[in-house]
N, C-alpha and C positions, 0 to 999 in steps of 0.2 A: 444427363448433365452435359453441357457443351464443354469442350476442352478449354484449359486455361488460356492457351494461345489465342483461341477464337475470341474469348471475352476481352482479353487485353487489347486485341487488334480493334475490336469494335469501340472500346472506350478510348483508344488512342485517336480514333477518328473523331470521337466526340470532343476530345481535348483540343483538336485543331480548330474546332468551331467556337472555342470558348474565349477567343481573343477580345470579345467585347466585354468581358467581365474582368474584374481586377482582384489583386491579392494583397494581403498584408501578411507576408511571411518574411520575417527577417531572421537572420541567423545569429550565431554567436558573435559577440563584439561588433554590434552594428553601430554605425555612426553616419552622420550626414556630411558629405563633402560640400562645403559652402560654395565653392566655385562652380562645381558641375551639377549640384543638386542631385547627386546619385547616392544611393544607400550602399555603403561599403561594409562587407561582412567577412568574417573569417570562420564560418562553420566548418570549412575544410582545413582549418588550422593555417590558412594563409589568406591575405587580403584579396577580395574580389567583390565585384558588384553583386547585388542580389540576383540579378538576371543570370549572371555567370556562375552562380553557386548551385550545383545540381544535387541538392539535398532537400528532403522534406523536413523542414524545421520551422517552427513558429516562435515568435518572441513577443513577450509582453514587457514593454519598457517600464521604467520606474514612473514616468509621467502617467502612463495608462493605469498603472496600479493605483496611483494617487487619485486619479480622476474617477475610477470605478469604485474607490473605497474598498479595495480588497483588504480584508482584515487579517487573513492568514491564508495558508496554502489551500485550505478547504474551499475558499472562495475563488481560487484561480480558475477552476474548471468552467466558470461562467464566461470566461473570455476565450477558452481554448476547447472547442467541442470534441476533439479527439482524445481529450484527457478527462479521466474521471477520478475523483478523490473522495474517499469515504473514511470517516472515523468510526472505529468499532468500539469494543467494550471498555477501553481506557484511553487516557490522554496519550499513552505511548504507542497506540496502535492505529496507524493510518495506512490505507491501501491506495497506491497509485496504479492506474490502469490506462494503457495507451492502445488504441485500436482493438479494444476488447481483451487484451492480454495484460495480466498483472496478478501478483500474489506477494506473499511475504509477511504481511502483518499477522499478529496473534501468536505465531510460532517462531521463536528466535532461531531455530535451526534452519530457517529458510531465508536465503538472500532474495531480495525482490527481483522480479523480472524487469522492472523499470528501475534503472540506476539513477540515483540522485547525487549530483555533484554541487558543492558550494565553493566557489572560487577555486575550481579545479581539483578539489579534494572530495573523494568518494565518501558518502555517508551510507554505511552498510545496512542500518536498521532504521525503522520509521521513528523511533524515539529520538534519533539524532538528526531528524530531517525537519521537524515541525516547529522549531523555535522561530520567533519573530526576529527579523533581521533589520537593522537600521540601514538607510541609504542604499536601497536596492537599485542597481542600475538597469537590470533586466532579468527576466526569467525566460529561458529558452526550452522548448520542447522539441526534441529530435525524435522522429517517429520511425519505427521499424528497428530491426537489429542493428546495434552499433558495436563495432569491434575494431575496425582498422584505424580509427582515430582516437580511441580511448583504450587505455591499457586494461581497464576493468570491463570485461565483456558484459554487455547487457542484451538479453535476448528479445526484449519487447520495445525498448526505447530508453531515452535518457531525458531527465529534467536537470538543466544546468542553471544554477542561480549565481549571478555575478553581482558583487557589490562594487561601489565606486572606489577607485584608488585614491590614496591621499593626494592632495593638491598642493602646489607651491604658491598658492594665494590663499590668504585667510578667508574662510567662509564657513557656512554651516546652515543648519536648519533646526527649528524647534516647532513642535506641534502638540496641541492638546485637543482631544476629542471627547465629547460626552454624548451618551445616547441612552435609549431605554434599557431597562434592566440594570440601570446604574453603571453602564459601560463607560469605563475611563481608559483611554489609550493615550499615553504620553511617549513621544519620541524626540530625541535630540541628538545631534552630532555636530562635531566641529572638526575642521581640517585646516592645515596650514604648514608653513615651513619651519623647520628647526634650524637649518643652515641652508647654504646654497644648494646642497646636494641631498638633504634629508628632509622629508616631509612626514607628517603624522596625521592620523585621524582617529577619533574616538567617538563612540556613539553608545547610546543606551535606550532601552524601551521598557515600558510598563504596560501590561495589558490585563485589566481587571474588569469583571462583569459578574453580576448576580446570575444565578442559574435561571433558565427559562422553564424548567420542569419542577413542580412542587411535589414533595413527598406527602401523601395524605396521612401517613401514620406519624411521622416525626415533625413535619412542617419544614424540613430542610429543603434547600433549593439545589437541584442537580444541574449538571451541564454548565457550570460556571466557568469563568476564565480567571486565572490567577497566575500570571507568569511575568517574568522580567529577565532582562539580559543586558550584558555589556559586551562590546566588541571594539578592539583597538587594532590599528594597523600602522606599520612603519615602513616607509619607502626610501631606499637608498638609490638615488639616480646618479651613478658615477659619471655617466655620459649618455649620449643618445643611443649608444650601443650596449649599455650594460646597466641593469637595475636589479635590485633584490627587494622583495616585499615580504614582510613578516606579519602574520595575523594571529592574534590571540582572542579567544572568546569564551564566555561563560553564560549559560542561561539556566533558569530554574523554573520548574512548574510544580505547583502544589494546588490541586484542584479536586473538587467533588464531581466526578464524571465516571461513567456516562449512564444516564437513566434508560431503563428498558420499559417498553409498553407491552401490555398483554394483548395479543392478537386473537388467540383462541384459548378460552378457559375450558380445559378438558375435564375428564372425569376425576382428576385429583383435586379440583377446586373445592369440592364439597368438604374434603378432608382438611384442607387448609383453613376453611372458615369454621369448621368444627373445633379447631384448636384456638379459635379467636383471631386468626390471621385475616388480613384484608388483601384483596386483589382488585385492582381497577379493571373489572372484568370486560374482556372483549372490546376494548376501547383503543384501537390501534393508533389513532391520531391524537390521543390525549396529551395534554401538557401536565399530566400528573402521573405519579407512580406510587408504589408501596414497597417499603423496605423496613428492616428493623435496625439498620445502622448505616451511616454515611460511607461512601466510597473514599478511598485514599489513592491519590495519584501524585507521587513525589518523584520528580525526574530532575536529575542534574546532567547537563550536557556541556562538555568543555573540550578545548583542544588548542593546539599550536600548529601552525603550518608556515612554511617558507617557500617562496618561488623565486628562482633566479632566471633572468632572461639575458642572453648574451648574443650579440650579432658579430660575427667574424667573417668579413668579406661577403660571400654569397651564401653564408650559412647562419641559421638562427638556432641557438641551443637553449633548451628550457629544462630546468631541474625543479621538481616539486617534492617536498617531503612533509609528512604530517603525522601527528599523533592525535587520536580522538578517543574520548572516554564517555561512556554513558553509565550512570548509576540510577537505577529506578526501583521504586517499591510501589506495588499496587495491591489493593485489597478491596473486595466488594461483596455485597450480599447477593450471591449468585442465584438464589432461588427467586429473588425479586418479588417476594411477598413479605408482609409484616410478621409472619410466623418465622421462628428461628429454625428453619430446616437445614440450611447450609450455614454453619457458623462462621466459616472463614474460607475465602478463596483468594489467596495472596500469592505474590511472586516477587522475589528479589532478583534483579538482573544486573550483572556487571559486565560491561563490554569494553574491551581495550583493543583499539585498531591502529596499526602502523602501516603507512603506505609510503611508497617512494616511486617516482616516475622520472624518466629522462628521455628526452626526444630531441632530434635534430631535423631541421627542415631546410631545404635548399631554396634559393631565390635566383635560379639561373634565368638568363634571358632567352635561352634557346628552347628546343623542342621537348626537353626533359626536366622534370622536377620530382623531388621525392620528400617523404617524411618517414623517419625511422625512430622507433621508441622501444623502451623496456619498462616494465611495471612490476612492482613487488607489493604483495598484500599479506599481512600477518595479523590474525585476529584471535583473541581469546575471549570466550564467553563462559561465565559462571551463572547458571540459571537455577533458582531454587523456589519452585512453586509448592504450595500446599493447599489442600482442600480438606476441611474437617466438618463433621456433622455438628448441628446445633442442638440446643437443649430440647427442642420440640420434635426432633426427628424420630425418636423411638415411638412416641405416641402416634406420629404421622404414619409411620410404617405399619403400626398395628391397625390403624383405621383402614389403610389400603388393603392389607392382607385379609381382613375380616376375621370371623370366628369359625372354629371347628365345632360342629354340633355334637351333642352328646349321643352316645349309642353307636358310634362308628368305630372303625379300626384304630383311629387315632385319638389321643386324649383330648377332651373338650377344652375349649378356651381360645384365646387369641392365637391365630395361626402364626404370627410373626415370632411369638415367644415359645412356640411348640418345642423348639430344639432345646430351650432351657428346661422345659418341664420334663423332657425325656432324658436329660443329663448329657446331651451332646455338647452343649455350651454352658458355661457357668451362669448362674442366675444373675440377671441384671446386666449381662455383658453385651447384649445385642443392641445396636443403635445408640450406644452411649455418646454423650456429648464429648467432643474432642477427638473421637476416633476419625481416621481419614487416611489420606495418602500424602506422604511427605517425600518430595523429590529433590534430587540434586543432579545436575548435568554439568559436566566439564567438557567444553567444546573447544577444539583447536583447529584452525584453518590456516594453511600456508599455500600461497599461489604465486606463480611468476608467469609473466607473459612477455612476448616480443610481438610488436605490431608495426605496421607501416603501410604506406601506399606510394605508388608512383603515377605521375601524370605524363602522358605522351601527347603532345600537340601534333596530331597527324596532319592537319591542315589548319589554316587560320580559323576555320569554323568548327572543326571536329577534334575532340579530345577524348582519349582513351585513358581510363583510370583503373588500376589494378591494386588491390590491397590485401593484406593478410593479418591474422592474429593467431599466434600459437600460445595456448594456455596450458599450464600444468598445475593442477589443483589437488591438494591433499587435505583430508579432514580426518580427525580422530575424536571420538566421543567416549567418555566413561560415565556410566550412570550409577547412582545409588538411590534407588526408589524403594520405599517401604510402605506397605499398606497395613494399618492397624485396625481396619474395620473387620470386626470378628465375623459378622454375618457374611461378608463377601468372601471370606476365606474358607467357608464351609463347602464341601463337595456334596451337593444335594442328591446327586445320583448315588454315591456310595452310601449316604445316610438312608436313602430309600431302601437299599438292600437290608439295612439293619432293622427296618420296620417290616420286613417280610416280602418286599417286592422282588420277584425273580431277577437276577442280574441281567438276563437277556432283555428284560422289559424296563429296567431302571431308568433308561434315558427316554422313555415314552411318557409325555405329559399326561396322557389319558390314563395311565396306570400308576404313575408316581405323582401323588398330589403335591409333593414338595416343589416340583419344578415350576409351579405357578408363582413361586416366590423369587425366581431368578432375576426378575426385573429390578429387585431391590439389591442385587449384588453388583452395583455399578462401580465399586472401588476394589476390584480384585487384586490379588497379589501380582507382582511385576517380575518378569524375568530380566534381571540386570545383565548388562553387557559392557565390555567384552566378556565372553564366556568361551567354553570349549567348542562351541559351534559358530558363534558370531564374533568377529574380530573388532567391530565398532569402527571400521575404517572405510573410507572411500578414496579411490585413486582415479582421477580423470585427466585425460589429455585430449586436446582438441585443436584442430586447425580450421579456423574460419576465414572466409575471404570475401572480397567484393570485386565485381566487374561492372564498369559503367562506361557508357558512351554518352557524351554531352555534345550537343550541336547548337550553334548559334545561327538562327535563321537570318536575323538582321539585327539592327541596333536595338530593337524593341522586344523581340521574341526569341526565347531559347527553350530547348527541351533536353530531356535525358531519358535514358533507359538503364535500369540498374538490376543486377542480380546480386544478392548478398546473402550471406549466412551469418548466424550468430550462435552464441553458446552461453549456457549457465550451468555451473557444475552441480553435482548431486547435492541434495539437501537432506538433513537428518530430521526425523520427527521427534522433537524434544517435547513430548507430552505423554501423559499417562496412558494414552491409547497407542503408544508405540508397541508393536507386537512382532514376534518372529514371523517370517514369511511362511506360507503354507508348505513351501518346499522344505523348510526346516522343522515345521511342527504341524501335525494334523490334530486339530482339537478333538477332545473326547475324554471321558473318564476312564481310568484304568479298569473300572468294573466292566465297561462295555467292550474291552479288548480291542481298542482301535489299532489300525495298522501302525507299524513302527515308524519312527521318524528320528532324524538326528538329535533333536532336543530330548526326546524321550529316551533314546538309546544312551545318551550321555548322562541320564539321571537328573536332568535340569528342570523337568516339568513341575510346575507349581499348580495348586488347585485353581480351577476355573480359568486357566490360561487359554487364550484363543489366538488364532493367527491373524496377521494383518500386514503391516509394513513397518520396517525400521527407518527406511529412508526412501526417497524417490530418486531415480536416476537422473542424469543430466537432461536439460532442455536443449534441443537443436533447432534453431530458427532458420527460416528460409523465406526470402521475399523476392518476388518479381514486381518491379515498379516502373511505371512510365510517368514522366512529369512534364509539364509545360508551364513556362513562366513568361509573363509579359509585363512590361513597364512602359507606360505612356504618360504624357502630360495629363495629370488629373486622375488617372486610374491605373490599376495594375491587377494582375491576377496570378494565382498559383493553383494549378490542378495536379493532383497526384492520384493515379489509379494503381491499385496493388492487389496482388494475391500473396498473402502472408500465411505461413504455417509454423507451428511449433510441434515438433516431434518430441514426445516425452513431457508435455506440459505438466507441471507439478501442481496438482489440485490439492487444496488444503481445506477439508470439510469439517466443520464443528459438529460434534456428536451430542453435545449436551454436557459432557464432562471432559472431553479431550478432542483430539483431531485425527482424522484419517488423512494420511498423506499418500497420494498415489499418482502414478504417471498416466496421463492420457496418451495412448499410443500416437495419436495425431489430432491436433485441433487446428483448423484453418479458418481464414477470414478473407473474403473477397470484398473490396470496397473502394471508395474514392473519397478524397478530401478536396474541397474547393474553398479557398480563402480569397476574399475580395476586399478592395478598398476603393472608394470613389470620393473624389474631392471636386465637386462641381464649382465651388468658389473657395477662395482661400480660407474663409472663416468656417467652413463646414467640411467635416470628414465623416464618411459613413463606411462602416465595415460590416461584412457578412461572411460567415463561415458555415459550411455544411459538411457533415461527415455521414457517409452511408456505410454500414457494416452488415455483412451477411455471413455470420460465423457458423461453423459446424464442427461437432465432434466427429471427425472422420472415423476414428476408432477409439473407444474408451471402454474396454471390457471390464476394467476394474474400478469403475466409477461408483459414486454414491448419490443417493437422492432421498428426498423425504417420501415416506409412505403415507397412506391416508390417515394414520394416527400420528403423523409428524415425527416418527422415528427416522433416523438415518440408516438406510439399509443399502447393501451392495446392489448396484444396478448397472447393467450394460447400457451405457449412454450412446453407443455408436449410432450415428445418423441423426442424433438430436441436436437442436440448437442450444448452445450454452446459455444458461439463464443470466439475467442481469446485464446483457449487452444490448442496448437499444439499436433498432434498425437505422433510425435517423437521429442525429444530434445537430442542433442549429444554434448559432450564436449571432446576434445582430446588435450592433452598437453604433453610436454616433456622438460626435462632439461639435458644438457650435460655439464660437467665440465672438462676442459682441464687444467691440471697442467703444467704451463710453467716453473716453478721453485719451490723451496721450499717455497717461499713466494708469488708467483704470480699465479693467476688462471684466466682462461677465461671461463665465464659461459654463455651458450646459452639457451634461453628459447623461446618456441612458444606454443600457444594454439589457438584452433579453436572451435567456437560454431556454431551450426546449429539448427534451429527450422523449422519443416516442415510447408508448406503453410497452412494457416488457415484464415477463415473470421474474420475480426476485430471486427465487431459488429453484434448483432442479427438482422436478417432481411436484412443484407447488403451483396452484392457480392464483396465488396472490401476486398482484402485479404492481408496478410503479410507473408513473408518468411524471416527468420532472418539468417544472417551469419555474423560472426565476426572473423577475423584473427588478432591475436596480437603477438608481438614478442619483445624480448629484448636481448641485449648482454652486459655483464658486465665484466669489467676488474678489478679484485680484486688485489690490490697491497699490499705490506707489510705495516705494521704500521696502518692498519685499513682504508686505502683509497680505494674507489671504484669509477669507472667511468662507466656510462651506456649510451647506446643509446636505445631508445624504440619507439614503434609505436603501435597504437591501431586502429582497423578497417582498416587494411592496404590495403584491396581491395576497400575501399571507398564504401562499400555496402550501398545502400539507401533503406529505406522502411518507411511506415507509422506505427506508434505505436498505435495511438488512433484516432477515428473519433467521431464527434458529430454534431448535427444540428446547423447551424450557427445562432447566436443570432440575433433575429429580422429580419431574412432574410429567410422566408419560401421558401423551395425548394432548398436551398443551403446547402453545407456540408463542414465542416472544419475539421482539424486534426493536429496532431503533427508528425513530422518526427524525425528520429534518428540522432545521432551525426555523423558528417562526420569523415574522417580520421584525426587522431591526431598523432603527433610524437614529439620527442624532445630528450634532453640529460639530464643527472643527475650526480651530484658529491655528494658523501657521505663520511663522516668520522666517524668511530666508535672508541670510546676510553673507 
């Protein structure tokens, strides 16, 4: 492998040849200067032209979102190829990935590597990030570690959503859209003055749609939309130098989501069908599923925030404070068959988040400017999941276990109930409906950080930037997890000795026939913490920094070179697969006389306890990046070439009943991003963006992967390419405006997204290739009226987004498929 410096030098040379290409990368708070025709941005927290902003950041404006008919954040990735968004098993779980790095959904103990901010307020979990927002001004995607300009450190990147401030002129917007699957979206907002110095805005939205996946057993429709929200804002503009904005919002989701398709119908399928259950067998692209009850996804998300901005002489002071709350309840038929194997898989989650930020920025005319800030984060999470067995599970387990023939050393009859027949377990106790695991996690996180950066204008063309972020993070977790599954609590090694197996051979499956039943012990007892060995705490401190040189070649071309680090604190595994580390506990039965370990020495070992991870250590990000920006009449470009790495990347792998949380010693990605925009005539604008990624697990000795029977097994992934990250991602779009009269316009829009073929999961040969063609045509009439027709995924491309081991069905594989073609019409009135 060639050294990093060599590859960056080669691609720096390529970037110097790219001035014939153009870019559409705008940054935070972009606006058009009508006199100069320049794009003014403040991605670096101060006003500058796009060309003079040396940061890799893309923006999708509110107008672009409207034209592309982006229905929610899941659709945003069609416009930003370096961003990937996927919805997982519930409406509350959405994963954001930038440059191949991202995690955090499914497991509330993990903060995402990609931070999401809405109007400057950090949203710590995906359930608080996915609500529809009225009057979006822009959505910005900052790529790479972000620390010196944001108090909340983000190791992979940031998504910043900005809504429009209240205006001092009355105005508003109302729209109604109807599409296939009976999709109805209604949005409205109004803004105006209350007095000379006070303005308001209030908006609301409703998003409803029938499901696009039909349940063959019940006839219910899954993957529906049923959400609404309101948002109000009040702006006090005391003077040009002082303003305060308050925002209050509430949104609610109540949906039947998310349907699972069967990819591989393994050896357990026959047992399911013998019980009268149905499986839509080996039909991965089906728009059908089979369950015995509907899913529940009830999410409330609300909060209050305030931001004050004060200019005093050459200094700008900003204060932001916020309280956010999420209340969610989810429940689903997790065996995804019409048999009642898993009776309940529910979770109640309460999240309360308090944040405060203060920063001061200078506006000196001279050689030096700075930004300095402080940030406080306080979060409490109460998480109470439970998984219980259904009424068919006992018979299902008996079918899988088979029968013990007569005449042998063991009593004849069903193998699963053998332990009842020999008196080890009460008669009728094994596999009873309602048995399961009942969990309660109390999570507390406190973090403070100081951050800032300084700009030194070494010459009229050359600027040096140096920034830092110091973070101090403290987490505490208390667990109360109980397993009532009688079969999972039995020590089959010890019971084997009762049946006459020599203790030295009791752990040998070839000698102890009971060990063949261990696959049915998937809800073992849990070692709660804190305990005498584990304190349930993490304590992290980190200093991240940024160094950048920016050079303006001429009025049209500028470039930059950046070295930056980032950080994400340790994350706890809040799932039933949270285990003590092997350093604290060496698995084994007391019968086999395993080596001593701290857990066993303290008398804390419970039957069938295994080792694993309680938490994953922090992520440390590092990026080398070269960028070149050009802006000319009619075209512009933005090219970024980078080598980015995360040491300690927090991998969160679903096992079928819980999650394995582990650190990859190092995961790195070499790649480039090219964003272009071309306007050959005033009526036509064409954009094209290309992302190339070449990721590697440089070292991941504690990884996990699917084995040939689709179980999740420990695997050394060092040297492998991480699954799910496409080599190439492409987005192409265009707008053409035809002026039919002085007051009437016809606007055509089309965009296309493509991701190259890539394995979906580690160890799997099942792959995904993404394409999405979207289009709209809008007739803008006089007086603010607009009529549109739109379509998304017009080619009806179908693919699997995620795969995982089927719950309680060893050898079977399940997954989620993408959304099919949608289309409809829209009427909008602006005033």
